N, C-alpha and C positions, 0 to 999 in steps of 0.2 A: 784433369779437373779434380773433383772429389776433395781429398785431403789437402790439395794445393790451393783450394778456393780461398780467396781473400775474404776477410771479415769486414764488417762495416762499422767498427767502433769509431767514435770520434765525432762525426758530424752532428750527431744528436747529443752527444755527451756534454758539450759546453752549455747547451740549454738546460740539460739535466742538472748541471752544477749549480745553476742559479736556483733551480727548484729545491735543491737540497738545502741551500741557505735559507730559502723562504720557509722551509719546514721547521727550522729551529734556531739557527745561529743568529739571524738578524733580529729575532725576537728576544734573544737573551739580553740580560741587563748587565752582565759582568763586563767590566772595561776591557780585559784582554780579548774577549770574544768580539766586541765591537771594533776594537782597534785592529784586531787580526782580520776581520772582514773588510774594513776599510783599506788596509794594506794589500789585501788580496785583490780587491777591485781595482787598485792602482797598479797592479802587476809587481808589487814589491814582495816577492815571495819570501825573501829572507826575514823581513820584518813580520810578515804573516806567520811564518813558522815559529818565530820567537814568541809571539803573542799567544798563539794557539797552544804552544808547548806549556806556557804558564797556566793556561786554563786546564790543559790535560793533567797537570801535576796537582790540581786541586784535590783536596780531601772530600769535597762534595761530589758524589757519584754523578749527578746530573751534569754539573759543570764540566767535570772530567770527560764525560761522554761527548759533550758538545765540543770540548777542546780537541778531542781525537777526530771528531768529524771535520772540524776545521783543518787539522793537520792533514787529513786525507785530501781535502780540497786543494790545499796549498801544494802538496806533493803531486797531486794529479795535474794541476795546472802547470807545474814546472817539469812534467814529463817523467817523474820518478814513480812509476806505476807500482812497483813492488812495495815501496814504502807507503804509498797511498792506500793500497789494499790492506796492508797491515794495520794502518790507522783506522780505516773504516771498520775493519773487523773488531778492533778494540772498542770502537764506539758502540757497535751492536752488542758486544759482550757486556758493556756497561749499561745497556738499556736505552740507547738513543732511540728516538722514534724511527721505526722501520718503514721506509717508503719505497714505492716503485723506483723512483729516481735513484735512491741510494743503492739499491740492488743492481740497477742498470750500471751505475758507475763501478760498482765492485766487479761486475762481469767484464766490463771494458778493461779495467785494470788487469784482471786475470788473463784476458786474451792478449793484452799488450806484452805480458811477460812470458808468453809461450815462446820457447826457443825452437820447437820442432824436434828437439832431441830427447824429450821425456821418454823414459823407458817404462814408466807406469802411467796409469790413466788418472792419477790423482788430480793433476791440474785441470784436465778437461772436465772431470766429474765435478770439481768445485765450481767452475764457471757455469756448468749446466745447472747446478743447484742454485747459484745466485740468480740466474735467469728465471728458473721455474718459481723461485720464491717471489721474485718481482712480479711475474705474470699472475701468480695467485693473489698477490696483494691488489693488483689492478682489477682482477675479476671480483674481488670481495669489496672493492671500494664503491660505496654507494653515496659518496659525497657529490656535491654539484661540480666540483673541479675534477674532471676526469684526467687521467694521465695523458701526456702528449701522444697523439696517435702515431706520429713518426717514430717516437721512441719505442712504443710497443711493437711496431712493425720491425724495427731493427733487432729487438730482443728475440722475436719469433724467427727472424732470419738467422741470427747467431745461434739459436737453439738447434737449428738444422746442422750447422757447422760443428757444434759440439758433438752431436750424435755421430757425425761422420768421423771426427777425430777419434772417437771411441770405437769406431768400426761397428756401430750398432745400426746396421743398414735398415733393419725393419722399422725402427723408430724414426730414422732419418727420412725414409720414404713416406711414412705416415705424416710427419711434421711438414714435409714439402707439399704433400697433397692438401693438408689443412691450410697451409700458407697460401697456396695458389687458389684455394677456395675463396679466400679473403682478398687476395691481391693478384688477380688473374693476368695482369699485364706485365708482371715482372719477368722479363725475358731471361735474366740470369738464373732465376729459380726454375723456369721452365726447362732450361738446358740441364740444370742440376737434377731435376726430377727424371729426365731421360737417362742421365748417367746412373742415378740410383736404381733404375729399373734393371741395370745390368749387373748389379751387385747381389 
């Protein structure tokens, strides 16, 4: 069990993808962004990438940030997680609106690129940071539109996995206990908590 435990990225991520668009790209008025969004919705990733790249190349920082966010979505939807993560990070660096959904997608991308052969803890630490940033945003969000409950649950589950990957058994145990306090019927985490008690 333990480090071989499967993650739960993906099932919530597609819904999160829609939310990322709702946060910015769909409200943008630049044609490349609108055309990129339309192409992405149609599953035409090549066209979406071309349109979003045009927006990303803009000298306008805000348009460029939205273009990179769009590139991230197009790469994500086409299964190119390393490129998606790089694009999302550029969007954040350029000042795109930071949302729970965006950080969830970044964490999913990071987890999808784990090879299991990392000799250092950088990859796991980065994913943990994305998850914790997203959860902090969720806690601080006082708007009427709360983040998706299933997505938050998935993030908390994956937080346990990150601590396990880092062999930080104390924090993994603590997060598993907190998780079971909120979701007591999760049999997989019940078993995981039992495993963690042996570490």
